[in-house]
Structures are given as C-alpha cells and as structure tokens.
N, C-alpha and C positions, 0 to 999 in steps of 0.2 A: 080423680083425671082432669077434672074442671079446675081444680088449684093448680094441678102443674100448667095447664095451659095458660093462665092468668099470670103464673110466674114467668114461664118462657118470654110471654108478650111484655110484661115489666122488664126482663131482662135485655130485650131487643130495644125497648125505648130508652133505659139507661145508657147503652152503649151509644146510641144514635144522638145523645144530648149532653154536650160539654157540660151544662152547669149541673146536671146530677153527676156526672164524672167527678165534679169538684167536691160537691156536698158529700158524696162517698167518702173523697179522699180526706177531707176535713174531719167528718165522723170518724174515723179510723185514728185520726192525729189524736183525738181525746182519749181514746183507751191504750193506744199503744205504750210500752216501755221501752225507752231508747237502751241501746246497748253499746258501752264502749269498745269499738274494735281494735283501741291500740291496747287494751288492757283486758281481752277475753277471760283469762284467769283470775281476776278481781272478783272474788265471789261476793264482795259485799254488794256489788250491783244489782245482784239479782234477788235483793230483797222483797223485791215485787213477790215473787214465789210464797210468800206466808201465807196469807190468804187463801191462797188457790190449794195448797198442800197441808193445811193444818188437818185436816181429817182423812188425809190419802194414805194408804199403806203399800201401794205399789206406785212408782214413777218410771214410767218406760222412756227412755231417751234414745232415739231413732236418728238416721241419717238418710238423707236422699241420693246422696252419693258417697262413696266410700271414701276413697283418696282425695283428701283436702286437706288443707291446712287450716282451715277457720271451723269447720264441724267438730272437730275433735276439742279445741279449745274452748268454745262456748259451752259446750255442754259439761268439760272439767271444771269451768267455773261455777257450774248451776250444781254440780257433784259437790265441791267444796262449800257451798251455802247449804245444801240441804244436808250435808253431813256435820255440819258445824253447828246448825240451827234447827234441826228436826229429826235428829238422830236417824238418819238414815245410813248405817254403818255397815251394809252389805251389798257391793254392786256385781251383778251377775252377767256376765258375756255371752256373747256365740262362743262356740267352742267346747271344749269337754274339761270335765272335771279333774281328771288325771293329771293334765298338762299343768293345768292353773295351780292344783294343791302342791304338787312338785317343785313348782317355780317360786309358789311363796315361801314353803319351807324353805328355800335356800335363800330366800331375799330376808325372812327374818331374822336368821343367823350371821348374816353378812355385814361387813363393816356400812353399808348403804351408801357407796360411792356410785359414780356414774357407771362403772362398769357393773355394778350389780345391778342399776336399775335396768340397764340393756339386756341384761341376762334374765331377768324377771320378764321383761317384754316380749321375751323369746317364745314365751307360751301362747302368746296372741296370735291369731292367724296372719299372714304376710298383709293382708289388709292395712292390720292396726301397727305393724311393726314400722311407725314412725316418729321422729322428733316431739310429735305433737302429743300422740297418745302416751310417750314415754312420761310426758308430765303429770300423767295421772299416777304413775309409781313412783315418782318423786314427790307427789302430795301424798299419796297412801304413807310413805316411808314417814313422813313428817309429823302423821297422826298416831305413829304406833304406842307412845308412851302417854298418849291422852285419852281422857273418856270416852271420847268420839272415837276411837281407832277404826280406820278403814278397812274393810277385807273385800279381796277379790277372788270370783269363781266363776263358774259358768252356770247359767240355767238351761244351758243346751246339751245334748248329750251326742255330740259328734267329737270321741277320742282322738288323741291323735293328730289334728290338724293344725299345731301349734307351729309356726315358721322354724323355732328350734328343737320342737317334739312331736317330728312327724313320726306316722306308722307305731311302731311297737317304741318307737324310744319314749315315748310318752310314758308308758308302762314300766321300762327299765328304769327310766329315772325315778319313778314313783316308788317302786320296791327298794332300791338305793336308800331313797329318804327314810321310807319308815325300818329299814335295817339299823338307823341310827338311835332309834327309839326301844326297838324290841328284836330279838331272833325270830325268823320265821317261825312256822310249825316245822315239825321233823319232817314232812313229806314233802315240802318245798323245795323246790330247786329252781333257782331263778330263768335260766335259760328255758326251761320247760315251761314255767308259768308263762313267761313273755311270748313266747311262739303261741301258745295257748287261745292268750287274750287278744294278739295281733289281728285277728279277721275282721272285729268289730272296730278297729281304729280307721281313720283317712276316709272316711264316707263309703266304709264298707267294701271297698275296691277288690279286698282279698278275699272278702266272706263266701262260703260255701256252704251249702244245708248242711252236709256232712259233718261241718264245724261245730253245731250249736251244743252238742253234749258235752264237748271237749272243753266250751267256753263257760257252760254252766258250773263244770266241776271245778274250774280256773276262778270263777267269781265266788263261790263257796268257800275254796280254800282260801281267797283273799279277805273276806268276811270274817272267818274264825280268828285270823292274825290281826285284825282291825278292832275286833273287840278287847284283844289284849292289850292294845297300843293305847286307844283312847281316852283312858285315865291318863296315862304318860304325857302325852299331849298335853292335855288340859291343865296339868300341873306346871308344862312349862308354859305355855301362853293363857294364863287364867282369864285375860280381858280379851282375848282374840277367837272368833267362834272356829278356830281351825280344827279344834277335834270336833266339834259340831259337823262342819261339811267332810269330814273323813269317815265320820259315823254314816253318812246319807250316800256314800259312794258306790257301796256294793248295790243299792238301788238305782243309783244313775249308772252303773254300769250294764245292769241287767234291762234297764231300758233302752241302754245301744243297742244291746244284743236282739232286743223287740224289733228295733229300726232294721237293722242288717236281714233278721228273718224275715219280717213283712216283707221286706223288698225283695229279697231273694238274693242279695247281693247289690252290687252296684246298678241302680235305676234311677236316674235323674228324672224320668217323666213323674215319677210319684214321689220323690225323696222330699222337695221342700214340704209337700202337705203331710206326708206321715211323719217326718222331723217334726214339725210344729204341733202334731197334735200330740207326739209323746213328749215335746218339750215343754208343752203346756203342764200336763202332769209331772214332770220332773221339778215345773217350778213353783209349782203348789206344794208340793212336797218340802221343796227347800223353805219357801215362806212359813210354813207351819213348824220346821225345824228352828230356824233361826230365833235368837233373842229379838225381842218385840215385834218379830212377824212383820218388819218393813224391809222394803228392799228396792233397789235401783235396777233395772235392768237395759243394758246398753246394747242395740242390734240394729241391724238395716232396716230402714222403713218396711220393707216386703215382709217382716216378722212383728213388728210392733204396731203397724197401724189397724184400724179396725174392719178394712175389706168390705165397706159397706157395697161395692159394686162388684163383688164375686169374680175380680179380675183374672184373665188369663193371658199370658204372654203367647202370641200364637207362633211365634218361631224362636227357639233359644238353640243356636247350635244344629244339631242333628233332631231336638226335641220339636216336636210340635203341640202345640196346645198345653202348654204347660201350666197346671193351676197354682195361684199363689197362695189361697185360703181355705180353709177357715185358717188364721194367724195365730200365734200365741199373744198377741196382743187382744185381737177380737176373742179369743176363748176366755181370758183373764177378764175382760170387762164385762162378759157374759156371766160368770161366776162370782165376780166381786163388786161387779156396776161402779158406783160412785166412789168408792174406794180407790180406782186405778185412774190414773192422769198420764195421758200419752202428749210427748211434745216432741216435733220433728222441725228441723232447720232444713230452707229451702235456698237456693241462690238465684239471685237475679241476673247475675251476669259472671262472667270470668272463665280460664280456661284450667284444665287440670289435666291429670291421669284418668282417663274413663275405662271401665271394663265394659269391653263389648261382649264378651264371651268368657268368663272364666272357666270353663270346662279345660279351655287349651289354653288358658293364659293369653287371650287375645286382649290387649290392654294397648292402649295408645294415648299421647297427646292431643287432645282436642278442646274447641271451643264450645261450652254448653249449650243446649238449645232451651230457650224459654219464649215461647210465642203464645202462652194460653192468656185469656182474658184476665185471670185473676193476677197475675204476672204483671201486665200493662197497668192493672189500678193499683197494686201495692209499690209497683216501681215510681208512682208519683205519692204516694204517702208520706215519706220522708227520706232525706240523702244520708241519712245513718241507718244502722243496721236496726233490728227492732224485734221486739215479741208482743204476739196481741193473743190473750185468751179468748180461746174460741166458745168458751161456756159464759162470756160475757151478755148480760142480758140486753145489752147495746144494739146486740147484734141481730137483725131480724133478715130474713129470707126477703122480705118486700124492698128494704135497703140494700142488702148486699147479696142479690141472687148468685154470684160469684162464689161464694162462700157457701152456697146451701145445694148448689146442681153440680153434677157431675162433670168435672173439667180432663181436660187433657193434660198429662202428665209426662214429663221427659224422664222417664226410669234411669239411673244413673246419667242423668244428663244427656241421653239420647232420644231421639224421637222415637215414640213407640205408640202402643194402641191402649195404653194402660189408662185407665181414669181413675181421679180421685173426688170424692165429695167432702171437704176438707172439713165442714162440722159435725159429719158423721163419722170420718174417721180418725179424727184424732180431735186432742183437746187445746193443745197450745201449739202455735207457728211461730218460727223464728225467721226472720226474714234476714239474710245477709246479702248486702249489695253486689258485692263481689268476691268472687273465691280465686285460690289459686292452689297448686300443688304443694305437696307435703316438703318441709325443709330439708330436703335431701340433698348429698352432693350431686352438682351439676351432672355429672358422668352418668350416674344412676338413673337419673330423669331420662336422659338422652337414650340410655338402654331400654328401659323399660318403654320409652315414648315409641321407639322403633318397632316392637312386636307387633302392633297391628298393622304396621307398613311392611312387613319382612318381603312379601312376594314384590311390592312397588320398588323396594330396595334392592331385591333379588334382580328383579328385570334390569334397573338401573344398571346394576354392576355387571350383570352379561353382555347388555349392550356395551357398556363402557369398555369390556375387557374385548370384544369382539371388533368393537373401532380401534383399539390400540392395535390389534393384530392385523387389521385391513390396512391400517396406515403404514404399520414396517413392511409388510408385502409389499405393497405400492412404491414404499420408498427403495426397496431393493431391486423390485424392476427396474424403476427409474436410473438406478445407480448402475445397473447392467447396459 
C-alpha cells in the first residue's frame, strides 16, 4: 500500500514537471526501435525481435482496433521475420478450424493468383477481409515451396464465422474438400451430416440442448473419416502440417460443442469468457501437436492481453457487465510463463471504421480517442512509428509510472471504462503515429461508415422528404 502511494505521488510530480517529462521521453528514445511506416511489410526491419524471441515458443500478435490499414501490415511484417528467421511456421487466428482448413486446401491446389488469395481470405471473419490482411495470404503462398512454409489455422473454436464460410457452409465446404482425398464412410450422407453439425456454427446461434447427441454422432463419424484421410493428406503435402491440423479437428469440433452446450445456445453475456477458456485448451493441444511446438497467434487485444485489471465492459448492446477475462493470452502466460511473448499495436491518432457494437453490425467512421497520460508521453518520444520491449530492464516504475500503473484505454478507439497496465498486460508495444481505414473502395467505406449513423441518416431523409412534400403542397396552393 505504501509503495502504491509513493508511486502515485511520483506520477503526479512527473506530470507537473516538464523537465522530468523530457527526461522520460529521452530515456525511451534510447530503447525504442523505429519502424518504417512506408514499408511495414519489409520483414528485415524487425531484426530487433531476435534477442527477444530466441527462447519463445508462442508469440501473440494483438490489435487494439480491428479495422485499420496499419495494424495488419506491421504484424505481417513481423510474421515474415519470425517465419524466416525463428521457425514460426504456424499462425493461428480467431475463427474456426473448419473454415481455415477448407480454404487452405483450396489455396494449396490453386494457381495462387489474386483471385485465389481472395478466396482463401474468405475463411477469415469480416473484420479481416481487407486488402491488408490479404497480404498474409500472398506471403504464405510465397513460402509453400520453402523450408519454412507458413500454415494458417485457428486457435479459436468458432466454426462457421468466416466471411465466405458462414454457418453450415464451412462444414459443407470441408466435407467436399475431404471427398477429393477419400470416399466418406458408407453411412455418411452429406446433407444430413452438415445439418447435424450446423448448430455449433456461427456463435451457437442455432444451437439447442436437444442438438447435443446429434452433434456428438456427427463428430464421431467425421473422426472415423479423418483417420482414413490423414495419411493421404500427409503424402500430398509432406512439408506442411495440413495433416496434423486435420487430425486435431475432431477435438476442435468437440470444443465447439462444449462452448455451445455450456452456454445453452447463443449467450453473449458469458460468450467471451467461456470461449477463451475453451480456446486456451484448444490452443495448448495445437501447440503440442504441430512440428517444433512453436506458434504465432493473431487476435484482438481482448483475447491476447493478460488482463491484470480483470476488466469488465459495463454495457455492450443489451449486455450489462460483460467480463473480458481470463483471456487466452492470460492463460497461456500462466501455463507457459516466459515462453510466451505478446505484442500489441496502439494508435496515437487517426480515423477509421470503428466497431461500436458487433452484435448488430453497429460500425461507423470516426476519429479515434486517445487522451491517456501514456499517449501524451509516447506522442513526444518520436515522430516515427516505433516498438518498445516492455521487458527492458531500463524501464522502471519510478521513471515510467504510466507504464506500470493502470491507465484508461479507448477500446476499439472509443471511450470506455477499460483499464490497462501496459507492463503487466503485454510484453511489447507498437506505437503507430497515425492510422487509417483499410484500403477498400470508397463506396464500401461510405456504406460501412453509414451504419452507425443510420438513425440520423433516416431522420434527415424523412425530414428532407417532408420538406419536399410541404414545398410542393405550398406551391400548388400558391398556383391556385
């Protein structure tokens, strides 16, 4: 308690003393690593990661805002470096194994042109169906004939949430791809199997407790089929863990069933916490299954950070007091300790399409909020984007209380009651000076940007229509 009081006193004195603030900025300049914002995808510039990740088995790459141009590109640049220099050959995303496995299988047998990359991207959720994230597919395709081929799968257990593989489509596409390797069991009927698996897709929206046994039987039948296919997949792709991931999928599907059964169907108030607890178990299984047991994980901050503050979102749509943790990142850190390293990018300024509430696709274009004391400090450190290793011995609570005390954080770029202790909740911080929206066509940005303001737009249109009608009536009366 006494130490906390002293830290707070030091914090206030630093804020009120410009000389100390200047010394803080100067000290950080000595340990930061600049990032070239004109070429985020240049993997070589991330060589500063080598001494940091030499003994790491899991590197989590988060994002504090979903829909940006910069956050995916800087992480893909890091993925390139980690893949080429540190044998991180598997990256696991949010989403479902069914979606990704089918999409990867199509990509591997394709001509690998731009349309093939777009099709592979359709397994990703809407928030990552952007030109920037497609660069990950482009890079993956370039590695497939190399010693360090990159493979994409899901650590998560949300089947059927891909932009192009929604609901039962993920299972239908998966079965159709498996049929190219081997005939299914005699009692396998595609339409019946897809219908049986459908309740565990797309956030358990269609799941009823009465579906449980039907799903169990469908997974058992799938596992029987998989056991006959795995050797053929291995034979066709000997240098890619395509067979290994396929072998883990029955377990992943059972995890999805556990999620839906535990929730009793769609239940947003508990969804995030239950999903992350089951996702953690699925992640550990994946790490233990893949060659060299090393993995990259891509997800939102709320899934990968360590949640030292036990955050709650007080209101999210119709949900009150939505718990955030324990997160997948927090659980991995507890299980694997120093073998885990989490990096999260943050923005100093900019505007993009922000997610106000993804339950009802409430998104809109807006300027991000950034009014924290840490933001004020980091904005003075450099005019360029940069990375800071928060495990650096040069960082102390006495010199940098903003990094060692809980700070307000604008979740998804919006004001919230979210709190973060940066040195407790992650290991590395990327500071991006200015962010922008994904490089979508203008009409798409305008359309998506209008969703949050649909009520206001509707009122304006009603008022405008009313004014036109009133003007015409007035004109007619005048002409009489």
